[in-house]
Structure formats: C-alpha cells, structure tokens
KOLKOL-732533 format. One record per residue: residue number from 1; residue in one letter; z, y negated, x negated of N, C-alpha, C in turn. Coordinates in Angstrom, 3 decimals, decimal comma. Each point is the difference from the previous one (the first is absolute). Layout:
N
NODE_pafi_milo_n_z_n_y_n_x_ca_z_ca_y_ca_x_c_z_c_y_c_x
NODE_NUM_A_Z_Y_X_Z_Y_X_Z_Y_X
...
END
This chain:
72
NODE_pafi_milo_n_z_n_y_n_x_ca_z_ca_y_ca_x_c_z_c_y_c_x
NODE_1_M_150,063_-118,202_-21,074_0,975_1,033_0,325_0,364_0,747_-1,279
NODE_2_D_1,244_0,300_-0,158_0,502_0,746_-1,149_-0,543_1,423_0,069
NODE_3_E_-0,693_0,445_-1,075_-0,604_1,339_0,000_1,031_1,107_0,185
NODE_4_G_1,191_-0,146_-0,558_1,037_1,009_0,167_0,371_0,173_1,456
NODE_5_R_0,124_-1,104_0,708_0,320_0,063_1,422_-1,141_0,618_0,791
NODE_6_K_-1,212_-0,359_-0,356_-1,163_0,529_0,695_-0,052_1,524_-0,130
NODE_7_D_0,195_0,518_-1,214_-0,003_1,444_-0,212_1,136_0,674_0,746
NODE_8_K_1,177_-0,611_-0,028_1,145_0,588_0,685_-0,281_0,100_1,496
NODE_9_G_-0,612_-1,008_0,570_-0,332_0,013_1,417_-0,933_1,138_0,356
NODE_10_R_-0,954_0,271_-0,864_-0,929_1,091_0,251_0,712_1,345_0,014
NODE_11_K_0,939_0,181_-0,901_0,711_1,274_-0,071_0,811_0,250_1,264
NODE_12_T_0,687_-1,008_0,497_0,821_0,203_1,191_-0,859_0,173_1,245
NODE_13_M_-1,178_-0,608_0,019_-0,874_0,149_1,157_-0,558_1,413_0,083
NODE_14_G_-0,089_0,709_-1,129_-0,576_1,332_-0,024_0,878_1,030_0,679
NODE_15_N_1,286_-0,223_0,068_0,922_0,959_0,612_0,899_-0,755_0,965
NODE_16_K_-0,366_0,015_1,268_0,764_-0,778_0,983_1,381_0,576_0,264
NODE_17_Y_0,253_1,223_-0,476_1,295_0,633_0,218_0,861_0,002_-1,262
NODE_18_G_-0,424_-0,703_-1,031_0,730_-0,008_-1,262_1,462_-0,391_0,186
NODE_19_G_0,895_0,769_-0,589_1,425_-0,298_0,067_0,694_0,527_1,245
NODE_20_M_-0,758_0,618_0,912_0,606_0,515_1,232_0,332_1,483_-0,137
NODE_21_T_1,028_0,422_0,703_0,324_1,422_0,078_-1,021_0,679_0,915
NODE_22_V_0,013_1,304_0,008_-0,901_0,750_0,879_0,286_-0,352_1,458
NODE_23_N_1,264_-0,043_0,376_0,356_-0,342_1,382_-0,494_-1,394_0,372
NODE_24_E_0,143_-0,949_-0,905_-0,479_-1,356_0,268_-1,510_-0,016_0,169
NODE_25_R_-0,695_0,733_-0,848_-1,464_0,073_0,093_-0,431_0,574_1,345
NODE_26_L_0,651_1,072_0,424_-0,343_0,626_1,281_0,293_-0,939_1,166
NODE_27_Y_1,110_-0,705_-0,064_0,371_-0,923_1,079_-0,975_-1,179_0,076
NODE_28_V_-0,241_-0,641_-1,136_-0,871_-1,180_-0,043_-1,426_0,348_0,430
NODE_29_S_-0,453_1,192_-0,363_-1,361_0,420_0,341_-0,138_0,454_1,451
NODE_30_G_1,127_0,200_0,671_-0,037_0,485_1,377_-0,205_1,510_0,091
NODE_31_L_0,219_0,702_-1,113_-0,249_1,439_-0,037_1,268_0,844_0,039
NODE_32_W_1,133_-0,630_0,197_1,287_0,708_-0,018_0,037_1,148_1,012
NODE_33_E_-0,303_-0,308_1,254_0,064_1,021_1,056_-1,052_1,087_-0,206
NODE_34_K_-1,187_-0,392_-0,415_-1,063_0,977_-0,253_0,412_0,960_-1,118
NODE_35_F_0,666_-0,534_-1,030_0,453_0,837_-1,103_1,097_0,960_0,474
NODE_36_D_0,926_-0,510_0,799_1,058_0,856_0,551_-0,584_1,144_0,833
NODE_37_K_-1,004_-0,305_0,799_-0,650_1,031_0,817_-0,707_1,024_-0,885
NODE_38_A_-0,631_-0,473_-1,061_-0,685_0,915_-0,923_1,002_0,955_-0,641
NODE_39_I_1,187_-0,510_-0,335_1,050_0,855_-0,563_0,429_1,038_1,040
NODE_40_A_0,255_-0,449_1,220_0,452_0,909_1,066_-1,032_1,079_0,289
NODE_41_Q_-1,274_-0,355_-0,094_-1,078_0,948_0,269_-0,404_0,793_-1,250
NODE_42_K_0,667_-0,309_-1,111_-0,303_0,663_-1,281_-1,470_-0,162_-0,390
NODE_43_D_-0,539_-1,189_0,277_-1,398_-0,312_-0,290_-0,093_-0,648_-1,380
NODE_44_I_-0,078_0,844_-1,014_0,021_-0,483_-1,383_-1,208_-0,889_-0,293
NODE_45_D_-1,170_0,360_0,508_-1,195_-0,820_-0,250_0,174_-1,412_0,546
NODE_46_L_0,570_-0,115_1,197_0,231_-1,323_0,582_1,064_-0,755_-0,785
NODE_47_M_1,050_0,707_-0,424_1,037_-0,646_-0,806_-0,602_-0,582_-1,269
NODE_48_I_-0,826_0,780_-0,672_-0,638_-0,476_-1,236_-0,888_-1,206_0,279
NODE_49_A_-0,783_0,063_1,057_-0,892_-1,118_0,342_0,793_-1,278_0,263
NODE_50_I_1,099_0,123_0,713_0,832_-1,172_0,301_0,600_-0,562_-1,288
NODE_51_L_0,513_0,867_-0,848_0,618_-0,464_-1,243_-1,025_-0,645_-0,923
NODE_52_K_-1,224_0,485_0,010_-1,061_-0,644_-0,785_-0,347_-1,359_0,592
NODE_53_E_0,058_-0,085_1,317_-0,310_-1,265_0,673_0,987_-1,099_-0,393
NODE_54_V_1,233_0,384_-0,305_0,988_-0,995_-0,437_0,075_-0,074_-1,531
NODE_55_E_-1,095_0,436_-0,623_-0,244_-0,187_-1,431_0,972_0,717_-0,925
NODE_56_L_0,404_1,214_0,377_0,810_0,815_-0,904_-0,929_0,862_-0,842
NODE_57_N_0,431_0,275_-1,228_-0,818_0,850_-0,865_0,319_1,473_0,255
NODE_58_D_-0,832_0,868_-0,560_0,138_1,443_0,245_1,366_0,542_-0,428
NODE_59_S_0,507_-0,507_-1,104_1,305_0,453_-0,489_1,110_-0,334_1,004
NODE_60_N_-0,029_-1,209_0,530_0,999_-0,411_0,993_-0,150_0,805_1,289
NODE_61_I_-1,233_0,238_0,398_-0,252_0,766_1,219_0,552_1,409_-0,133
NODE_62_Q_-0,251_0,630_-1,140_0,505_1,360_-0,210_1,533_0,032_0,039
NODE_63_A_0,637_-1,017_-0,580_1,466_-0,066_0,015_0,524_-0,158_1,426
NODE_64_I_-0,679_-0,792_0,806_0,422_-0,204_1,388_-0,175_1,290_0,797
NODE_65_L_-1,127_0,663_-0,175_-0,220_1,270_0,696_1,085_1,007_-0,360
NODE_66_K_0,329_0,062_-1,268_1,048_0,925_-0,456_1,342_-0,373_0,628
NODE_67_S_0,312_-1,296_0,053_1,275_-0,430_0,556_0,099_0,277_1,503
NODE_68_E_-1,148_0,088_0,659_-0,025_0,308_1,426_-0,053_1,504_0,254
NODE_69_G_0,024_0,799_-1,082_0,037_1,441_0,148_-1,354_0,678_0,045
NODE_70_F_-1,047_-0,721_-0,400_-1,336_0,567_-0,014_-0,386_0,327_-1,435
NODE_71_A_-0,485_1,208_-0,210_-0,462_0,390_-1,335_-1,253_-0,775_-0,318
NODE_72_A_-0,034_-0,540_-1,192_-1,165_-0,816_-0,382_-1,004_0,809_-0,782
END
C-alpha cells in the first residue's frame, strides 16, 4: 500500500464530518431537531454539547452561539 494514501486515509477517518457545513453535520448526525429545540429553549449548554458532538471546535461554537443571538 502506498504510504501517502495510508496516511491520507487516517486523516479523513479522524473527522467523519470533514468538509460538511454545520447544517449538514447536524442533519447527518440526527441532531438537527434536538439542536433546534435547544435554541428554542435557550439551552446554551445543550447547544454546546450538540455542536461538540458534531466535532466543531470552540471557536466555531462561539461564532454559532453569537450568530444565534447568544452572548458567548
């Protein structure tokens, strides 16, 4: 097996949501409705937990919270 290909495969396996938008990640993970409910209930802790579950970093999470009108 070509070592370059082997390494590349490992990198993509580490992030199953690589290349997806936040909406795509939420949909594919089955967390779309749960996230919407968390927004409606203003449950910031649940929103953060869901966004971490779809492998977003803290910087992205803070930007999403801000865009939804929640102070980070």
